[in-house]
C-alpha positions as CSV (number, residue, x, y, z in Angstrom):
1,X,0.0,0.0,0.0
2,X,1.5,3.4,-1.0
3,X,2.2,6.0,1.6
4,X,0.7,9.5,1.6
5,X,3.8,10.6,-0.2
6,X,3.7,8.0,-3.0
7,X,0.0,7.5,-3.5
8,X,0.0,10.1,-6.2
9,X,2.9,9.3,-8.5
10,X,5.7,11.8,-9.0
11,X,5.6,13.9,-12.2
12,X,7.7,13.0,-15.1
13,X,11.1,14.8,-14.9
14,X,10.4,16.9,-18.0
15,X,7.1,18.2,-16.4
16,X,9.0,19.0,-13.2
17,X,11.6,20.9,-15.2
18,X,8.9,22.9,-17.1
19,X,7.1,23.7,-13.8
20,X,10.1,25.1,-12.1
21,X,11.4,27.0,-15.1
22,X,8.0,28.7,-15.3
23,X,7.9,29.3,-11.5
24,X,11.3,31.0,-11.6
25,X,10.1,33.2,-14.4
26,X,7.6,34.7,-11.9
27,X,9.7,35.0,-8.7
28,X,13.1,35.4,-7.1
29,X,14.1,35.2,-3.5
30,X,15.7,37.3,-0.8
31,X,19.1,35.7,-1.0
32,X,19.4,36.3,-4.7
33,X,18.2,39.9,-4.5
34,X,20.6,40.6,-1.6
35,X,23.6,38.9,-3.4
36,X,23.0,41.0,-6.6
37,X,22.4,44.2,-4.8
38,X,25.4,43.8,-2.5
39,X,27.7,43.3,-5.5
40,X,26.3,46.4,-7.1
41,X,25.2,44.4,-10.1
42,X,21.4,45.1,-10.0
43,X,19.9,44.6,-13.4
44,X,16.4,45.3,-12.1
45,X,14.6,48.0,-10.1
46,X,13.6,47.0,-6.6
47,X,10.2,48.3,-5.6
48,X,8.8,48.2,-2.1
49,X,5.1,48.2,-2.6
50,X,4.1,48.9,1.0
51,X,2.9,52.3,2.2
52,X,5.3,55.2,3.0
53,X,5.0,54.8,6.8
54,X,6.1,51.1,6.6
55,X,8.8,52.0,4.1
56,X,10.1,54.7,6.5
57,X,10.2,52.3,9.4
58,X,12.3,49.8,7.4
59,X,13.0,48.8,3.8
60,X,15.5,47.0,1.7
61,X,18.6,49.0,0.9
62,X,18.3,50.3,-2.7
63,X,14.6,49.9,-2.8
64,X,12.2,52.6,-4.1
65,X,8.9,53.0,-2.4
66,X,6.1,52.7,-5.0
67,X,2.8,51.2,-3.7
68,X,0.8,49.4,-6.4
69,X,-1.9,52.0,-6.4
70,X,0.7,54.6,-7.5
71,X,1.9,52.5,-10.5
72,X,0.5,54.4,-13.4
73,X,1.6,54.4,-17.0
74,X,3.0,57.9,-16.5
75,X,5.0,57.0,-13.4
76,X,6.3,53.8,-14.9
77,X,7.5,55.8,-18.0
78,X,10.4,57.0,-15.8
79,X,12.1,53.6,-16.7
80,X,12.8,52.1,-20.0
81,X,10.2,49.6,-21.3
82,X,12.7,46.7,-21.0
83,X,13.2,47.3,-17.2
84,X,12.6,44.4,-14.9
85,X,10.9,45.3,-11.7
86,X,11.3,43.1,-8.5
87,X,8.5,43.8,-6.1
88,X,8.2,43.0,-2.4
89,X,5.9,43.7,0.5
90,X,5.6,42.7,4.1
91,X,5.9,39.0,3.6
92,X,3.9,35.8,2.8
93,X,0.8,37.1,4.7
94,X,0.6,40.1,2.3
95,X,-0.8,40.1,-1.2
96,X,0.7,43.5,-2.1
97,X,3.3,41.9,-4.4
98,X,0.6,40.0,-6.2
99,X,-1.3,43.3,-6.8
100,X,1.8,45.1,-7.9
101,X,2.8,42.3,-10.2
102,X,-0.6,42.3,-11.8
103,X,-0.6,46.1,-12.1
104,X,2.8,46.1,-13.8
105,X,1.9,43.2,-16.1
106,X,-1.2,45.1,-17.2
107,X,1.0,48.1,-17.9
108,X,3.1,45.8,-20.1
109,X,6.1,45.8,-17.7
110,X,8.3,42.8,-16.8
111,X,8.1,41.9,-13.1
112,X,9.2,39.3,-10.6
113,X,8.0,38.9,-7.1
114,X,10.6,38.6,-4.3
115,X,9.1,35.8,-2.2
116,X,9.3,36.2,1.5
117,X,9.2,40.0,1.4
118,X,10.4,41.8,4.5
119,X,9.8,38.8,6.7
120,X,12.1,36.6,4.5
121,X,14.7,39.3,4.4
122,X,14.7,39.5,8.2
123,X,14.8,35.7,8.4
124,X,18.0,35.7,6.3
125,X,19.6,38.3,8.7
126,X,20.1,40.9,6.1
127,X,20.3,44.6,7.0
128,X,17.5,47.1,6.4
129,X,17.5,50.8,5.7
130,X,15.4,53.4,7.4
131,X,13.8,56.7,6.5
132,X,11.8,58.1,3.6
133,X,14.7,58.4,1.3
134,X,14.3,56.3,-1.9
135,X,17.4,54.9,-3.4
C-alpha cells in the first residue's frame, strides 16, 4: 500500500523541469536579490510596494517605495520599457506583491515577485535601511 507521499505518482522529470522554469520566471528570493544588490550588479529596479509609513520604518537597501496604487503608465514611463521590476511587500501574509505584479503586467512591464518580502529578508539576517529616502 502506498504512503501519503507516494499514493500520487511523482511527475515526469520533463514536467518537473517545465514547472520550475515557469515558476522561476515569476519569482526570485531574498538571498538572490541581496547577493546581486550587495555586488552592485542590480539589473532590475527593486520596488517596495508597501505604504510610505512602513517604508520609512524599514525597507531593503536600494529599494524605491512605490505602492501598487501609484503604479501608473505615467509613473512607470520613468524607466525604459525593458526594465525588470522586482517587487516585495511585508511577507507571505501580504498580497501587495501580487497586486503590484498584476498592475505592472497590465502596464506591459516585466516583473518578478521577491518571495518572503520583509519577513524573508529578516529571516536571512540581512540589514535594512530606514527613512523616507528612496534609493
